Backbone as CSV, one residue per row, in Angstrom:
resi,resn,N_x,N_y,N_z,CA_x,CA_y,CA_z,C_x,C_y,C_z
1,MET,-62.681,83.088,80.419,-63.100,82.707,79.092,-63.981,83.802,78.507
2,SER,-63.958,83.905,77.209,-64.773,84.927,76.571,-65.662,84.287,75.514
3,ARG,-66.704,85.006,75.157,-67.622,84.535,74.111,-66.997,84.734,72.750
4,CYS,-67.291,83.814,71.820,-66.811,83.948,70.441,-67.566,85.089,69.769
5,SER,-66.837,85.921,69.070,-67.515,86.981,68.328,-67.319,86.807,66.834
6,THR,-66.218,86.217,66.436,-65.969,85.946,65.026,-65.383,84.550,64.904
7,MET,-65.432,84.038,63.690,-64.860,82.726,63.463,-63.821,82.836,62.372
8,LYS,-62.621,82.383,62.657,-61.571,82.394,61.659,-61.839,81.288,60.653
9,HIS,-61.283,81.438,59.458,-61.534,80.463,58.409,-61.015,79.074,58.753
10,ASP,-60.006,78.975,59.625,-59.446,77.669,59.960,-59.845,77.209,61.362
11,ALA,-60.736,77.931,62.000,-61.119,77.609,63.372,-62.310,76.654,63.401
12,ALA,-62.423,75.975,64.526,-63.579,75.105,64.730,-64.812,75.982,64.909
13,PRO,-65.995,75.440,64.643,-67.213,76.233,64.822,-67.331,76.756,66.251
14,CYS,-67.846,77.936,66.391,-67.985,78.557,67.700,-69.048,77.832,68.509
15,THR,-68.703,77.465,69.722,-69.645,76.787,70.610,-70.172,77.737,71.676
16,GLY,-69.827,79.003,71.562,-70.284,79.986,72.534,-69.229,80.317,73.564
17,ILE,-68.315,79.410,73.806,-67.239,79.635,74.768,-65.909,79.480,74.048
18,GLN,-65.027,80.440,74.226,-63.705,80.375,73.628,-62.726,79.979,74.723
19,MET,-62.070,78.852,74.529,-61.127,78.360,75.525,-59.817,79.134,75.412
20,PRO,-59.244,79.508,76.547,-57.951,80.189,76.498,-56.877,79.215,76.024
21,THR,-55.877,79.733,75.366,-54.803,78.876,74.879,-53.458,79.413,75.349
22,THR,-52.552,78.516,75.582,-51.202,78.915,75.958,-50.219,78.571,74.849
23,LYS,-50.723,78.188,73.694,-49.851,77.823,72.585,-49.465,79.050,71.776
24,HIS,-48.246,79.062,71.327,-47.743,80.136,70.485,-47.188,79.513,69.218
25,ARG,-47.303,80.206,68.117,-46.796,79.707,66.839,-45.592,80.529,66.411
26,ILE,-44.674,79.850,65.733,-43.515,80.524,65.153,-43.375,80.054,63.713
27,THR,-42.604,80.781,62.940,-42.312,80.401,61.565,-40.806,80.270,61.440
28,ILE,-40.360,79.208,60.791,-38.925,79.015,60.554,-38.701,78.734,59.078
29,ASN,-37.512,79.012,58.618,-37.129,78.722,57.238,-36.186,77.535,57.236
30,LEU,-36.444,76.572,56.369,-35.609,75.388,56.224,-35.103,75.301,54.790
31,SER,-33.928,74.727,54.641,-33.435,74.454,53.287,-34.269,73.311,52.719
32,ASP,-34.177,73.111,51.418,-34.892,71.993,50.791,-34.466,70.666,51.414
33,ASN,-33.171,70.526,51.668,-32.642,69.310,52.265,-33.209,69.101,53.681
34,GLU,-33.187,70.151,54.504,-33.719,70.039,55.872,-35.202,69.699,55.863
35,TYR,-35.945,70.352,54.978,-37.380,70.084,54.879,-37.638,68.637,54.473
36,GLY,-36.886,68.153,53.494,-37.042,66.779,53.038,-36.746,65.772,54.137
37,GLN,-35.675,66.024,54.877,-35.323,65.126,55.980,-36.391,65.144,57.072
38,LEU,-36.897,66.328,57.374,-37.929,66.454,58.396,-39.214,65.755,57.963
39,ALA,-39.608,65.945,56.710,-40.817,65.302,56.192,-40.683,63.780,56.212
40,ALA,-39.518,63.278,55.820,-39.289,61.829,55.823,-39.327,61.272,57.237
41,LEU,-38.714,61.967,58.164,-38.715,61.539,59.565,-40.132,61.508,60.127
42,ALA,-40.899,62.531,59.821,-42.286,62.592,60.291,-43.103,61.439,59.722
43,GLU,-42.886,61.127,58.445,-43.635,60.045,57.816,-43.256,58.688,58.414
44,VAL,-41.973,58.450,58.585,-41.505,57.181,59.141,-42.079,56.940,60.533
45,HIS,-42.138,57.990,61.345,-42.593,57.853,62.730,-44.073,58.182,62.916
46,ASP,-44.744,58.507,61.814,-46.182,58.816,61.841,-46.519,59.922,62.839
47,VAL,-45.739,60.996,62.779,-45.985,62.186,63.597,-45.927,63.404,62.683
48,SER,-46.372,64.531,63.179,-46.326,65.749,62.374,-44.941,66.387,62.443
49,MET,-44.641,67.177,61.422,-43.378,67.913,61.429,-43.359,68.911,62.580
50,SER,-44.511,69.491,62.900,-44.549,70.444,64.009,-44.279,69.757,65.338
51,TRP,-44.722,68.500,65.491,-44.444,67.766,66.728,-42.943,67.546,66.871
52,ILE,-42.281,67.159,65.766,-40.831,66.971,65.800,-40.138,68.284,66.147
53,GLY,-40.580,69.372,65.521,-39.994,70.682,65.802,-40.164,71.092,67.249
54,GLN,-41.341,70.865,67.801,-41.591,71.228,69.203,-40.688,70.419,70.125
55,ARG,-40.543,69.116,69.851,-39.681,68.270,70.682,-38.217,68.704,70.551
56,ALA,-37.790,69.066,69.339,-36.412,69.510,69.127,-36.141,70.810,69.877
57,ILE,-37.087,71.727,69.841,-36.924,72.998,70.561,-36.902,72.753,72.061
58,ALA,-37.782,71.892,72.560,-37.807,71.577,73.990,-36.476,70.970,74.433
59,ALA,-35.916,70.063,73.624,-34.631,69.442,73.953,-33.511,70.481,73.937
60,PHE,-33.541,71.386,72.956,-32.536,72.440,72.877,-32.607,73.348,74.102
61,LEU,-33.812,73.753,74.488,-33.963,74.628,75.649,-33.516,73.937,76.932
62,GLU,-33.810,72.657,77.069,-33.361,71.903,78.241,-31.844,71.830,78.273
63,HIS,-31.230,71.583,77.120,-29.774,71.540,77.033,-29.175,72.893,77.445
64,GLU,-29.736,73.970,76.933,-29.248,75.310,77.274,-29.424,75.611,78.759
65,ARG,-30.542,75.190,79.337,-30.781,75.400,80.766,-29.745,74.641,81.582
66,ALA,-29.474,73.402,81.205,-28.493,72.588,81.920,-27.102,73.200,81.798
67,GLU,-26.760,73.699,80.623,-25.459,74.335,80.426,-25.335,75.596,81.270
68,ALA,-26.404,76.357,81.403,-26.378,77.601,82.169,-26.163,77.334,83.654
69,LEU,-26.537,76.167,84.120,-26.358,75.830,85.527,-24.902,75.542,85.867
70,GLN,-24.103,75.259,84.856,-22.683,75.012,85.077,-21.950,76.340,84.977
71,LEU,-21.423,76.794,86.087,-20.760,78.084,86.145,-19.496,78.092,85.293
72,PRO,-19.415,78.951,84.288,-18.183,79.024,83.507,-17.042,79.538,84.370
73,LEU,-15.840,79.064,84.119,-14.679,79.445,84.908,-14.476,80.951,84.914
74,SER,-14.609,81.611,83.762,-14.384,83.056,83.703,-15.422,83.807,84.529
75,PHE,-16.654,83.366,84.525,-17.696,84.005,85.336,-17.375,83.828,86.813
76,ALA,-16.979,82.647,87.194,-16.681,82.367,88.591,-15.518,83.215,89.077
77,ARG,-14.494,83.385,88.244,-13.351,84.203,88.637,-13.755,85.656,88.856
78,ARG,-14.563,86.199,87.950,-14.983,87.602,88.060,-15.782,87.858,89.329
79,HIS,-16.510,86.863,89.790,-17.386,87.063,90.932,-16.841,86.453,92.219
80,GLY,-15.560,86.117,92.228,-14.919,85.638,93.441,-15.363,84.261,93.903
81,ALA,-16.042,83.524,93.051,-16.523,82.204,93.461,-15.455,81.137,93.286
82,PHE,-14.344,81.496,92.667,-13.309,80.512,92.394,-11.956,81.162,92.623
83,LYS,-11.133,80.530,93.402,-9.783,81.043,93.653,-8.778,80.100,93.013
84,TRP,-8.134,80.564,91.952,-7.164,79.745,91.252,-5.834,79.780,92.003
85,GLN,-5.264,78.613,92.186,-3.942,78.525,92.801,-3.017,77.817,91.819
86,GLU,-1.857,78.411,91.587,-0.878,77.795,90.710,-0.363,76.534,91.379
87,PRO,-0.142,75.486,90.588,0.443,74.265,91.172,1.822,74.532,91.715
88,GLN,2.170,73.953,92.803,3.487,74.130,93.447,4.523,73.239,92.822
């Protein structure tokens, strides 16, 4: 941990100790329609749009990880992990 030396305009007041963070921020562009749908969803469920976005990204990454675990047929053939036999 390090001591606070400056305070950002949107930061909490410095308490003398700056806690390390593992959070990262990104910026995305949405169409008016996507933004409206996201805002409505957040309001209905009483959550922030960023919370919905974080959950959507986490679900997408999990889906991609699960898909990567399934060896594609072409990859398996190239690496000798699969031997195709023509039906007799």
